C-alpha positions as CSV (number, residue, x, y, z in Angstrom):
1,M,-195.7,-14.1,-135.2
2,K,-195.4,-10.2,-134.1
3,L,-196.8,-8.9,-131.5
4,M,-199.4,-6.3,-131.3
5,A,-196.4,-3.8,-129.3
6,S,-194.3,-4.3,-132.7
7,T,-197.0,-3.1,-134.5
8,M,-197.4,-0.3,-132.2
9,L,-193.6,0.5,-132.6
10,S,-193.8,0.4,-136.5
11,A,-196.5,2.2,-137.1
12,A,-195.3,5.0,-134.5
13,I,-191.7,6.0,-136.6
14,K,-193.9,5.7,-139.6
15,R,-196.6,8.8,-137.9
16,A,-193.0,10.5,-137.4
17,G,-192.1,9.9,-140.9
18,H,-195.6,10.7,-142.5
19,V,-195.9,14.0,-140.1
20,M,-192.2,15.2,-140.8
21,R,-192.6,15.3,-144.6
22,M,-195.9,17.2,-144.3
23,P,-195.8,21.1,-145.1
24,D,-194.1,23.7,-142.1
25,G,-198.1,25.1,-142.1
26,R,-199.3,22.1,-141.4
27,I,-200.5,22.2,-137.4
28,P,-199.4,18.5,-137.1
29,K,-196.2,19.4,-138.2
30,Q,-196.8,22.5,-135.8
31,V,-197.2,20.7,-133.0
32,F,-194.9,17.8,-133.1
33,C,-191.7,20.5,-133.7
34,G,-192.7,23.0,-131.6
35,Q,-190.8,24.1,-128.7
36,L,-192.3,26.2,-126.2
37,A,-191.7,30.1,-126.3
38,V,-192.3,31.1,-122.8
39,G,-191.5,28.9,-119.9
40,T,-189.4,26.1,-118.8
41,R,-190.6,22.4,-118.1
42,P,-190.7,21.6,-114.8
43,Q,-187.3,20.2,-113.0
44,C,-188.8,17.6,-110.6
45,G,-189.8,14.9,-113.3
46,P,-191.2,16.9,-116.6
47,V,-194.7,15.6,-117.9
48,R,-193.8,12.8,-120.6
49,R,-194.7,13.8,-124.1
50,Y,-194.8,11.9,-127.1
51,K,-192.3,13.7,-128.9
52,D,-189.8,12.3,-126.1
53,S,-191.1,8.1,-126.0
54,L,-191.1,8.3,-129.3
55,K,-187.3,8.8,-129.3
56,E,-186.9,6.3,-126.6
57,T,-188.8,4.3,-129.2
58,M,-186.3,4.8,-132.3
59,K,-183.5,4.0,-129.6
60,K,-184.6,1.0,-128.9
61,C,-185.1,0.0,-132.4
62,G,-181.4,1.5,-133.0
63,M,-182.3,4.6,-135.0
64,Q,-181.1,7.7,-134.7
65,P,-183.9,10.2,-133.7
66,S,-182.0,13.2,-135.3
67,T,-182.5,11.6,-138.8
68,V,-185.8,11.5,-138.7
69,S,-186.5,14.8,-141.2
70,I,-183.8,13.6,-143.9
71,D,-184.3,9.7,-143.8
72,S,-188.0,9.6,-143.9
73,Q,-188.3,12.4,-146.7
74,D,-187.9,9.4,-149.0
75,R,-191.1,7.4,-148.3
76,S,-190.9,3.9,-149.8
77,N,-186.6,4.0,-147.9
78,W,-188.4,5.3,-144.6
79,K,-191.3,2.1,-144.7
80,S,-187.9,-0.6,-145.4
81,Q,-185.8,1.5,-142.5
82,C,-189.1,1.0,-139.9
83,Q,-189.8,-2.2,-141.2
84,E,-185.8,-3.4,-140.4
85,A,-185.1,-1.3,-137.3
86,V,-188.4,-2.6,-135.4
87,E,-188.3,-6.4,-136.3
88,Q,-184.0,-6.4,-134.9
89,F,-185.6,-5.1,-132.1
90,E,-188.3,-7.8,-132.4
91,D,-185.8,-10.3,-133.1
92,A,-183.2,-9.3,-130.3
93,R,-186.4,-9.0,-127.9
94,V,-187.3,-11.9,-127.8
95,T,-184.1,-13.8,-127.8
96,V,-183.7,-12.1,-124.5
97,L,-187.5,-13.9,-123.0
98,Q,-186.3,-17.2,-124.3
99,Q,-182.4,-16.9,-122.6
100,K,-184.6,-16.0,-119.6
101,R,-186.3,-19.3,-120.3
102,A,-183.9,-21.1,-120.4
103,V,-182.3,-20.1,-117.3
104,R,-185.5,-20.2,-115.6
105,K,-185.7,-23.4,-116.6
106,G,-182.6,-24.1,-115.2
107,E,-181.3,-25.1,-119.4
108,A,-178.6,-22.6,-119.5
109,Q,-176.2,-20.1,-117.0
110,P,-177.5,-16.8,-115.9
111,T,-175.3,-13.9,-118.1
112,S,-175.0,-10.3,-117.3
113,N,-177.1,-8.5,-119.6
114,L,-180.4,-10.7,-119.4
115,G,-183.3,-8.3,-119.3
116,V,-181.3,-5.8,-121.7
117,W,-182.9,-5.3,-124.4
118,P,-181.1,-3.3,-127.4
């Protein structure tokens, strides 16, 4: 069963591809790809941006954030790539949870990498 979290991950990654396929003059792409023209972000815990959380999500799913602009140009390939990545992440997440449950119930011995999702 596909959980809501994996659906949200998939939607966020697919949306990034949609925005990257837009022409450069569109406002959503300018906002998504924009950088600060003047000033800097604070050093004492910068405010987390959507772009930052998207990069983290893509890394969790095993995708390279730096290749989004190239990979997303082929719409059907991007959609299948996103779906596969999220499914692999979800399978790994469920496996870790099952291992944790087995350890908690005394059915298995604890290992050092429990609780770490790929």
